[in-house]
C-alpha positions in Angstrom: -14.7 45.3 -11.1 -12.0 43.3 -9.3 -10.4 45.2 -6.4 -7.1 44.4 -4.8 -6.6 45.7 -1.3 -2.9 46.0 -0.5 -2.6 46.2 3.2 0.6 47.6 4.7 0.3 47.4 8.4 3.5 46.2 10.3 1.4 44.5 13.0 -2.0 43.8 11.5 -3.1 41.4 14.3 -2.5 44.2 16.9 -4.4 46.8 14.9 -8.0 47.3 15.9 -8.9 49.5 12.9 -7.0 47.9 10.0 -7.8 44.4 11.1 -11.5 45.2 11.4 -11.4 46.6 7.9 -9.6 43.6 6.5 -12.2 41.3 8.2 -15.0 43.2 6.5 -13.3 43.4 3.1 -12.5 39.7 3.1 -16.3 39.0 3.1 -16.8 41.1 -0.1 -17.1 39.6 -3.6 -14.5 40.6 -6.2 -12.2 41.8 -3.4 -8.7 40.3 -2.8 -7.0 41.3 0.5 -3.2 41.1 0.3 -1.2 41.9 3.4 2.4 42.9 2.6 3.8 42.4 6.1 2.2 39.0 6.4 3.4 38.0 2.9 6.9 39.4 3.2 8.0 39.4 6.9 11.7 39.5 5.8 11.0 42.4 3.5 12.0 40.5 0.3 9.2 41.3 -2.1 8.3 38.8 -4.9 8.1 41.5 -7.7 6.7 39.1 -10.3 4.0 37.8 -8.0 3.0 41.4 -7.1 2.9 42.4 -10.8 0.7 39.4 -11.6 -1.7 40.4 -8.8 -1.9 43.9 -10.2 -2.5 42.6 -13.7 -5.4 40.5 -12.5 -7.3 43.4 -10.8 -8.9 46.6 -12.1 -8.7 48.6 -8.9 -5.9 48.8 -6.3 -6.5 50.3 -2.8 -3.5 50.8 -0.6 -4.6 50.5 3.0 -2.2 51.6 5.8 -1.8 53.6 8.9 -0.6 57.1 8.2 3.0 57.1 9.3 4.7 60.4 9.8 2.8 61.8 6.8 3.7 58.9 4.6 3.4 55.2 4.1 4.9 52.4 6.2 8.4 51.4 5.1 7.5 48.1 3.3 4.9 49.9 1.2 7.5 52.5 0.1 9.8 49.6 -0.8 6.9 47.9 -2.7 6.5 51.1 -4.8 10.2 51.2 -5.5 10.4 47.5 -6.4 7.1 46.6 -8.1 6.4 49.7 -10.2 9.3 49.1 -12.5 10.3 51.1 -15.6 9.1 49.2 -18.6 6.3 47.6 -16.6 4.5 50.4 -14.8 5.8 53.4 -16.7 8.3 54.4 -19.4 8.7 52.7 -22.7 6.5 49.6 -22.6 5.3 50.3 -19.1 1.6 50.3 -19.5 0.4 47.6 -17.0 -1.1 50.2 -14.7 -2.7 52.3 -17.4 -6.4 52.8 -16.9 -6.5 51.0 -13.5 -7.9 52.8 -10.5 -5.7 53.5 -7.5 -6.9 54.7 -4.1 -5.9 54.8 -0.5 -7.6 53.9 2.8 -5.8 55.2 5.8 -6.2 55.3 9.5 -4.9 58.4 11.2 -4.2 59.1 14.9 -5.0 62.8 14.6 -8.5 64.1 14.6 -10.1 65.6 11.4 -9.6 69.1 13.0 -5.8 68.4 13.3 -5.7 67.8 9.5 -6.9 71.2 8.4 -5.1 74.2 7.0 -3.5 75.8 10.1 -4.4 72.8 12.3 -1.9 70.8 14.4 -0.6 69.1 11.2 -0.7 72.4 9.2 -2.2 70.8 6.1 -5.3 68.8 5.1 -5.1 65.1 4.8 -5.8 65.5 1.1 -2.8 67.7 0.7 -0.6 65.3 2.7 -1.6 62.3 0.6 -1.0 64.0 -2.8 2.1 61.9 -3.4 -0.2 58.9 -3.9 -2.2 60.9 -6.5 1.2 61.6 -8.2 2.1 57.9 -8.2 -1.3 57.2 -9.9 -0.7 59.9 -12.4 2.9 58.7 -13.1 1.7 55.2 -14.0 -1.3 56.4 -16.0 -3.8 55.2 -13.5 -7.0 57.0 -12.3 -6.8 58.3 -8.7 -9.7 57.7 -6.4 -10.7 60.0 -3.5 -9.2 58.8 -0.2 -11.0 56.9 2.6 -9.8 58.0 6.0 -10.7 57.3 9.6 -9.4 60.0 12.0 -8.7 59.8 15.7 -8.2 56.0 15.6 -7.0 55.9 19.2 -10.4 57.0 20.5 -12.8 55.2 18.1 -15.7 53.6 19.8 -17.0 50.1 18.8 -20.0 51.8 17.1 -17.7 54.2 15.2 -15.6 51.2 14.1 -18.6 49.3 12.9 -19.8 52.4 11.0 -16.3 52.8 9.4 -16.4 49.1 8.2 -19.7 49.7 6.4 -18.5 53.1 5.1 -15.4 51.6 3.6 -17.4 49.0 1.8 -19.8 51.7 0.6 -16.9 53.8 -0.5 -15.5 51.0 -2.7 -18.9 50.5 -4.3 -19.5 54.2 -5.1 -16.1 55.9 -5.5 -15.3 57.6 -8.8 -11.9 58.8 -9.9 -10.7 62.4 -9.2 -10.1 64.6 -12.2 -7.1 66.8 -11.8 -6.6 69.7 -14.2 
């Protein structure tokens, strides 16, 4: 299975967590790492190129820091521009059908903060449901999320473990079945 990791970090070089993940994923076979902010510093997305990348992969993982309960701005723009009617959904829009879509996020808050009634009020799974909805809308299968919490306090050992856990996640993850 060919996996495309679409990284949406506005300053990847300054990111300890996302940069470490990218370094680890770049070593893996059948994995393509594609950094949106490096590719499109001006914000002008090459839609055709992005669609060709999607067509050539079976699985797409969106990797990003969790920004105010959402995605960084360029990734939001990417969804709006690349997942076009007639290409990703709607009449003739079957390019994403049957692909697998997942997310890998880094979150500043602790796991306890992302619980019902916690500091963020909701679970991380609840807050990332819009990604599951996008997958559903384009007829893709949604994968369980990969998350590292408390990124501001991660030790070197925890970071090394998260690198290995991310690779293992990609190897073993199966789509979520919603009813």
